[in-house]
N, C-alpha and C positions, 0 to 999 in steps of 0.2 A: 098130434102129440103121440109120441111112441115110449115104450119102455126102456129103449136103449139110451144110456147117457150120452150127451153131446161130447163131454170131456171127461175122461176117467184117468186120474193120475194115481199110479200105484207104486208106494214104497220108493218114491223118487229121491236120489241123492245126486247133488250137483257140487263139484269142487272147481276152484280156480287153482291153477298151477303156476307158482312163481319159481325163480331159479333156486330159491332156498327150500321151499316146502310145498306140499299140497295143502290148500285152505279148504276145508269142507265148508260150504256156504249153506246147504240145504242136505238135511238127513231124514231118511225115512218119512218122506211127506206124502200123504194120500188125500184126495179130494175128488168128489163127483159133482158134476154139474149136469142136471137133467134139462131136457127141452124147455125152453121158456123159463127157466129158473135163474135167479141171480144169487151168487154166491159172494159174501163179502170176506176179504182177506185182511185181517187186522193185526197190528203189532207195531213195536217201536222201530225206529230207524236201524237198519242193520240186521233185521230178524230174518231176512230172506225173501221177503214178499215180491219185490221187483224180480229177484233171480228166478222165482217160480214163473212169472210171466214171461221172462225172456227164454226160459226153457220151454215152455209151450210154444213160443214163437220160433224156436230153434235158432236163437240169435244170441248166443252166449260169447261171442268174440273168440279171439285167438286162444285165450288162456282158459276159457271155461269149458267144462266137459261133464256130460251126464255119466256118472260113474255107477249108477244103479237104478233099478226100477224101470218103469215105462210111463209114456204119456200117450194115451189113445184119444184120438179125435174121430167121433163116429165109428168107433170100432177098428180104426186103423193106427198102427203104432207110428207116431210121428217121427221116432228115431230111425226107423228102417226106411224111411221115404228118400228118394233121390233129390238133389237140389231142384231139378225141374219141377217135380211134384209139389214140393214145398212152395216154390215160387207161385205155382198156380192156386194153392190153397190160401197163402198169405195175402191179405187184402181183398180177397173175394169172400172166402169162407170163414176165415179168422181175422179179425181186424183189431187194431190196437190204438188207443188214444193215450197219448202221453201227458205228463204233468204240465210241460211247457209247450203251449201251442205253436210258437214260432219255430220251435225245432222241427215241426212236421210241415211247414209251409215254406215254399220257395218265395223268397222276397222279391225275386225279379220276374215273377210271373203272375198274371192276373188270376184271381180266384176261380173265374169260370173255367179257364183252361185247365187248372189243377184238378178240379172236381171231374171234369170231362174225360181226363186221362184214365180215370179208374175203369169205368165200363168200355171204353175203347181198347185198353190193353187186356183186361181180364175177360170180357165177352165179345170183343171184335164188333161192337156196334157202330153205326155211322155217326158223323158229327151232329147231325141234326136231333138224332135220338138221344145222343149223349147230352146235349145242351137242354133237352126237354127234361131229362131225368135230374140234371143239376138244378134246374129251376124248381123242380118238385121238392127235392130235399132241402134247398135253402128256405123254401116256403115252410116245409115241416119243421125245421128248427127255429121257426118264429123270427126270423130276421126281417127288419124293414126294408121295403123297396127291393125285392130279390133281384130284379134285373140290374140295378145300379150296383148291388154287391158282387155280382159275377163280373162286372166291368172295373171293380176296384182291385187294388194291390194289397197285400196284408197289412202293410204299415198305416194304411188309410182306415183301419178297423180298430176298435177297442179290443181289450184283452177278452172280455166276455164274447163279443162277436167273433174274434179269431177262434175261441174254443168252440164255438157253435159250428164254425165252417169245418173245424178238424172232426167234429161229431158227423157232420153231413158227409165228409169225404169217407169216414169209416162206414156210414150207412149206404153208401152209393150202390154197392153190389149186394145189399140186403145179406150180410154175414150171418152164419148160424151162431158164432160166439164173438162177443165183443169183450175185449180186455180193457179195463180203464184203470189206468195207473195214477191215483191222486189227481183225477182230472180238474177238480176245483180248487187245489190248494192256493194257486195264484190269484183267485177271484175274490171280489167282495162278497160278503155274506148273502145280499139281496140277488146278485148275479148268480152265485152258487146255488141258491134256492131255486131259481128259474131253470137253471142248466140240470139239476137234479130231476125236477119235475119233468123236463123235456125228455131226459134219458128213460125215465120210468114209462112215459107215454109211448115214446117210440119203441121201447121194447116190447110193449104190448102189441103195438101196430104192426110190427115186423116179425113178432114171435121169436125175437132174438134172445139167446141165452146170455149171461153176463158174468164176468169174474171182476168183481169191483174191489180194487186195492185201496186201502185208506188207513189212516192212523186215527181217523174221526169216528168214534163208536156211534155217534148220534146220526152221522150220515148214513152209515151202514144199516142201522135201524130203520131209516126212512127209505132206503133203496133196495134192500135185499130181502130174500126169503131166508137164506141160511147164513151161517157165519163160521168162519174158521180163525181161530186165535193162534198166532204163531210167536214163538219166543226163541231167539238164538238158534235159528235154522230148523227148528221142530214145530209141527203142529202141536199144540198142548191141549187145545179143546176144540170140538166142532159139533154143530147141531142146528136145530131151527133157531130162528132169532129168538122166539119166546122161551125156548128151553134154556139157551145159554144166558139171556138176560135176566131171567126170573128165577132160574135154578142152576146157577153157575156151578162147575164141579171141578174147577182147578184153582189153586191158590194164586197163580199169576192173573188170571181172569178177575178174580175177586180184588186183587191189588191194583189192577188197572182201574176199575170202577171207584175204588176209594180215593184214587188221586185226580178224578175229574170232577169239577164243580157241578153237580146235579141240583136241581131245585131243592131248597131245604138246607144246603151247605151254608155255613156261616163261619166267617173268618175267626170270630170269638167263641161262638157256643158250639160249632161242629166243624172244626178245621178240618182240611183235607189231610189224608195221610200218605206222604210220599213213599215210594218204594226205596227201602235201604239199599245201600250198596250201589254198584255200577254194573251195567250191561257187560257180560264177558266177551273179550276179543274172540274171534273164530278159532286161533290156535291156543287158546288159553281156557277153553271151555273146562268145567269141573268134571269129575267123575260121576257117573249116575245122572241124576236129574240135573239139567242145565240151570234151572231156577233155584236149586237147592240152597246156595250161599245167601239168597235174598228171601228165603220163604219162612214163614211165621211156624210152619208145622214140620220143619226138616227134622229128620230122625237120624242120627249118625249110625252108620253100619247097615242102614236099610235103604235110605234115600240115595246113599252114595255108593251102593254096591255094584251095580252094573246097568245095562240097558234097560230102559222102562217103556214097555210097549203101550199103545193105545188101547183102551178097555171101554166096552159099551157100558153106558149108564142104563140100569135097569128102568123100564117103563116109559122111556122117552124115544122119540122119533130120530133114528140114526144119531143119537147124542153120545160122543165118546170123550174120554178124558185120559191125558197121559200123567196119571198120578197113583202112586201106589196106595196112598191113604184116603183117596176121595170118598170111599164108603164109611170111613171112621171119623171124618171131620164133620162137626155139627155146623152146616152151612147157614142155619137159621139163627146162630148165636148172635146177640148184638156185637156190632163192630166195635173194637176198641177205639174211642174217639181220642184224637190228639189231644194235647194239654190245652185246656180251656183258658181263655185270658179274659179280663175285663175290658170292655169297650173304652178306649181312652176318650175323654171329654176333649172336644175341639177347643184350642185355645184362642188367642186373639188372631186378628186378621193379620196375614203376612204379606200376601199378594192381592193387589186389587187391579183389575183391568176396567178401563172406563172408555166405552165408545171406541174401542180399538178398530183401525181399518189399516189394511195393508193392501196396496194396489201395485201392479207391476205394469210399467209400459213396454210393449213389444212391437216390433216392427211387423206390419200385416204381412209382408213377404219375408218370412224367417230366412229363407235360403240366402237371398241376396241383400236382405236389409233395407231394401226399397220401400216405397208405398207409405201410406199413412201409418201413424201409430196406433195401436190398438191398446186398450186397458184391461189388464186381467184383475178382476176384483176378488183377490184370494180369501180376504177376511173383511166381513162387513159388520160394523157396530157390535163388536164383541164386548160384553159387559159381565163380569162375574167377580166373586171374591173366594179365595182359599185361606183356610184358617190352619194354625199349627196342629199337627197330628192328625190331619184330615187326609182322606183319599178322595180326590175328584177325579172321575173318569171322564174322558173326552171321547165320544163315539162317532161314528159317521163313515161313509164309504170313501174309497180313494177320490182325491180331488175335492173333499168338502172343506179342506183348509186347516186340518188338525196339525199337520207337520209345519205349515208356514207359521201358524200361531206360535209353535214351539220354537221356531228359528228366530222370530222377533222377541220372544221372551229370553232367549239365550244370548241375544245380542249379535247374532250371525246376520240378521237383517234389522233395519230400524223401521219403526212404525210410520205410516204415512199421515195418519191422524190419530187423536185419542191418546190416552195415557196409560202407562203401566207403573204401578206404585209398588216398591218394595219397601216394607217398613215406612210407609208414607213418603218415600224418596222417589221421584220420578227417574225411570231408567229406560223408558221406550224409545227415546231418541238417541241414546248412547250406544255406539257400536261396540263390540266386545273388546276390540284393541284399546278403546278409550275408557273402558271400566276399570275401577280400582280392583285390586287383587281380592278384597273381601267379597265384593258383589260377585266376581267370577266364581269364587269358591262356594258362595251362597247358592247359587243357581247352577246344577250340574245335570247331565243327561245320561240315561241309560239307553243305548241304541237298540234297534231291532235285530241286527245281524251281529252276533258276537264276533264272527270271523273276520269282519271288515274293520272293527275298531281297535284291534290290537296290532302293535308294530311286530311284524314276523321275525325280525332280526334282533329283538331285544327281549331279555328274560322277563318273566312275570313280575319279579320283584323290582327289577329296574324300572319298569313302566309305571309302577305305583310310586316308587321314590321320585320318579322325575315329576309327578303330579304334585307331590309333597313340596319339592324344590320350588315349583312355580308359585304354589300358594303360601311359600314363605314359612313353612312348618319345619320346626326342629333346628337346632343350632348347627348340627353337623351331620355328617353321613351315618354315624352311630345312632343318633337320636332318631334320624328319619328311618334307618332300618328296623329299629325297634317298633316304631309306629306302623311301618309296612307290615311286619310280622302279626302286630295286633289286628291289622285290617284283615289279613288272611284268616286269623281266628274268628273275626266278626262274620266273615262269609263262609265259614266251615270249610275252609280248605286246608290240607296239611301245610305245615310251614316249609316242608321240603320243596313245595310247588314254586317257591321264590326263585329257585335256580333253573326252573323249567322253561323251555320255549313255547309260545303258544301252540305250535303244531302238535306238541305232546299232550295236549289237553282235549277233552270232549267239548261238544258245543255248550252243555250245561256249566261245565267248568270255567269255560271262556267268559261265560255271561257273568259268572261269580266275580271274576277278575274285574270285569267292567263296572259291577256294582261296588267293588272295593274301590275302585279308583274315583267313582263319583262320590263316594263318601269320605275321601282322603282329607278333604278341607272341612269336615263336619257340615256338609251341605245342608241348607235349611229347606230348600225346594229341590226336589228330584223330579225331572220330567222323564217318565219312563215310556218311550215310543215303541209300542208293540214288544216289550222286552221278553215275551215267552212264545211269540208266535212260531219262531223257527226252532223251538225245542220239542222233545217228545212229551207226551202227557204227564208221565211219571216225573220227568225233570221239571216240567212246569210247575207242579205241585210243590216241589222243593224250592225252587226259586221264588215263587210268589210268597211262600211261607217266610222265607228269608227276608224279603222286602218288608213283610209285616212286622217281623220281629225287630229289625233295625229301626223301623218307623216308631215302634212303641218305645225303644230304648232312647232314640234321639229326638223324638218328637218332630219328626220330619214331615213336611207337607208333601205329599206325593200326587203328582199330576199323571194319570195313568191313561195314555192313548192307546186305544184298542178298537178292533171291529168285532171281537169275540165277547157277545153279551153274556155268556155264561160266566166267563171270568170277571166280567165287569159286576154283574150282580153279587158275586161272592166277595169281591174285594173292596167295592167302593162304598164311600158313605153318601156322596152325592154324584149326579150323573148329568154331563152337559152333552146334548145331541146336537150335532152340527150338520147342515146340509148346504153345500154350495156356498161357503163362507159365512152363512148365517147361523146363529144359535136358534134352533127352533124349539128347544125344550130344555128346561134346567130345573132340577128339583132334587129331592133325596131319593136314594136307590128305590125305596118302597113306592114313592109317588111315581117315578118314571116307569117302574115295572108294573103299575096296575092303572086301570082306567081312571079318569079321561087320558088319552094320549094324544100327542100330535100325530096325524095320519102317517107320517114318516117313521116316527117310533114305533107305531103299531106294525108297519110292514117290517121293521128292522127285527122286532121281537118274533114275529111269525116266521122269519128265515132262518132263525138260530135252530140247528139241529140239536135235540136233546136226547141223551142216551138213557132213556127211561120209558118203559113200555106203559107206565100208569099216567103219563103225561098226554093230554089232548091239546091240539093246537089248532087254532084257526088258520086256514090256509090263505096267505094273501100274496099273490105274486105281482110284483111291480113291472109294468109294462114299459119298454123302451129304457134308454141309457141316461146317465146323468148328463144334463146340459153342460156345455163348455163354460168355464168361468169367464172366458174371452167374450162369449155371446150369451149372457144369462137370459132367461125368458123374462118377459114383462110380468110385473105383479109379484105374486108369491113365487119364490124360487122353486117350490115343489109342485107347482100346479100342473106341468106337463105330464106327471106321473100319478097325481093323486086319485084315489078311488072315491073320495068324499066330495070332489069339487061340485058335482051336480047338486049337493044339498044347499050350496051358497048361491043366493039370488044375484040377478044383475050382472053375471060375469065379472063380479067383483074380485075374484081370485086372479084373473088375468090383468085387472087394471091396477091394483094397489098392493103394495107390500104390506102384510098385516102388522098391526101393532103388536107390541109384547103385552100379554094379558096376565095379570096375576089371579091365579086360582087360589085355593085355600092354602095357607101355611108357606107362603113364598114359593109355591110351585108356578113357575112361569112357561108361557106357551106362546108361540108365534103364529096364530091361525085365525082364519075369518069364520070358522065354524060357530054356530050359536051355542049358547049355554045348555040349551035342550039336547042338542046333538051330541055335545061333549058328555052330558050325564047319561045319555043312552048307550054309550059305547061299552062293548062286553069285553071281559078278560080275554086276551090272545091265548095265554097259556094257563091251562086249568089241570090240576092233579086230581085224578079220579080217586074218590074215596075208597079206603080199603075195604 
């Protein structure tokens, strides 16, 4: 360890040049990464995080230019290096891991060859030594059967395995600096936990410094030593994790924390507070403080007067804030809680599923359609009820059958066996084209990606009116237009948006249009499939708040599909945990979030990153990947990854599917563990006493 920083960014400014204008993407940005240190860079989409990383890599493309400041790596200015010198450093001394692993892998080349290239090109080592090194790093990143992995092509690996290969590739030449740009966004929460654990261990093993870019504050808390919060191209606060999390000194940092569901948040008693207004576009930034128009402490004539520098926070370790008033604000004042609401009482049962099964037949040889048929068991014996005004969350990893069940409910697929009852009327066997208009209008869906669900060539108003026409609402266009404008009011969008095209809307605004369309026919059941996972945290708070408000007003039943257990804990009344097509646990939110748990629920809870320094968590990392639904394991579907299996005698977990057991107050669990073992389970998440 030396006192010299590995990376020193000083007053960096980066602009992109278009034919019309210069667009400043990053202004006056400074950060330092010491040897062995991990710095987290957080902020909303478009704040300049990735631009900083690309600046460090000197990879800003044709239009991007560094227009001020310097970036020094081990004391040398990267901006003054020749292309040859940069080529030597990139990949060997500075490595970068991108958000999408397949973008970094060559689909036509075996994994081993891709890994061996790194030391052969950068260090000139022979093929034999390069293979030995590749085998070592693949073992380091905890991939099963490393030799087989090296002989595989990228498409033969799961997303989590691909991301581990990309990490292995970045570590092949033992870089001094590793830049990670949202490396776990596309991964399941349990895989994310394993990858984060891995990155931390390897950082220690190789002594690598890290620049970790994320919008997930909990993830940064778990991986980094220091944090830098960015807003609209500027660093607004930086310091050690403890200083910034426990003694935040910038209104934007405070607003970010208010808009994420930490333990203790409650949709009725302690609702989230969304940040008002919208993120400014780069060429429309306000005078003075960029956050001014959205800030609770804004002062005319002072905050908008001119450039605001970073200032040191007295008494803390390298803690700085870009706020003129940070010494005057009472940071310990109780936060203004959003408007409190009474918890609506659940009404009668609207939806009932009874032993629902959904199987798919696929050809064993998918490429040529030959060979025997194989059965994919996407949903196995799903049974539950959902009531009026209730939010039922459905959680589990990719491939557990959440979206298949949603498709069957919507009528996009028909059930193989079992029943779906809507108001005691069976609809499971009826495809959507054979359902009557009322049934179609009653069950609507809000999709994960708002960008894919709107017609790009049709105005927002026209898209909502088209839904009204299909549902037979309104006698004429005038009545439908009035209803459409009322729906825009309902989702808190200006009426002028009726004439806008989808491309003119932000992600959060598009998602609101999707919600307006779902409620066009007074839907009784809304299936929300990961409706906020593609949105920034501050927008997430506004969209979830909106869903809750509409639910209270219309007594809608909300089926909320998600893998983000923090938001599930905040929103839901009951939780259904799925694994490989089975419901492994079902109960009220309090029951599912406190012991006894199904072992899978316990692992899911342990994997959730929580942005609170007072929270202590048990660390449970699941080994291995989710088995294929085409070839599920014998016995209990979870037994191949379960940490509790040794407690069950006679290999019962491998022989028999566990029965559904009723614990207290209709809390059901599908597990062979004895009552004594279940009673002895400890809480995964504990909040330290003040």
